[in-house]
N, C-alpha and C positions, 0 to 999 in steps of 0.2 A: 328732291324731286327728280324723277327719271325722265329722260328724253329718249324717244324712240330713235334707234338707228334705222331699223326696218321692222315692219310688222310681219314680214314673211319669215318663216323658219329658214335658217341657214345651216349648212353642214360644215363643221370644223374638224380637223384632225390635229392631234398634238399629244403632249404628255401631261398627265395630271401631276400637279405640284402643290405642296402645302403652302397655304397663304397666311393662316392665323392659328394660334395655339391658345389653349386655356392655361390656367395657373398650374395644372397638373401635367402640362406639356403634351396634352392630347390635341391632335389636329381638329380644328373646328370649322375650317374653311379651306377650299382649294381653288386653284386656278387651272386653266388649260393654257399651257405654253404651246401655242398653235404653230403650224407650219407656215402661216403667213407672217411669222415673226411678231405677232401681237400676243398680248396676255389678256385672258378673259376670266374675270372673277365668276365663279359658279354661284348662282343664286341658291339660297338655302330652301330648296323644295325637297320633296321626297326623293325624286330622281337625282337632284344635286347632292343630297346627303349620301346616296349610294356610292358616289365617286370618292368619298372619304376613305373607302376601303381599297382604292385603286391607285394610291400614290406611286409614282414612277412608272405607271403603266401607260402604254400608248393607246389612245382611244379615238373614236370618231363620235362626235356628238351632234345632235340635231336640236336646235332650239332658236328662240328669238333673242336677238342681241339688243341691249339698250345701253345708254350711258347714264351714269349717276351724276350728281351735281358737281363732282370733282373731275368729270370727263373720263372716268374709267369705264371700260367696256365690261358689261355684265351679261352672262348668258343664262337664260332660263331653260334648262335642259328638259326636252320632251322625251328623248330616248338617246341611248348610247350603245356602242359596241366596242368591246376590247379588241384591239388589233393584234393579231399574232402574225408577225412578219415571216418568221422562220420556223420550220418544224424542228423539233429537238434532234431527230435523226432522219436525214434524207433517205427516202425509200431506195433510190438507185444511185447511191454514192459510190464513186470509184475510189474514194480515199479511205484508208483504214487508219486506225489509231493504234 
């Protein structure tokens, strides 16, 4: 049984990490290791499954957070954005390689 942490959508930023694998060693579940130093299991929804392709990517996700019976935080992702912090080549760099 799930208990609501909040019914309002929250925004989290963090890195997508593998949480579970099947017998063929394919990732079947991911978590968000968030900047608030918490880990959020991503619920297995259509948007949540899209994150399976983004392991090790930094993302910002929006969704509702709940706790499962074990007290673990689960986020039901409504939408997400991949965060690109740095450009591959700065436009006005004074450094040369």
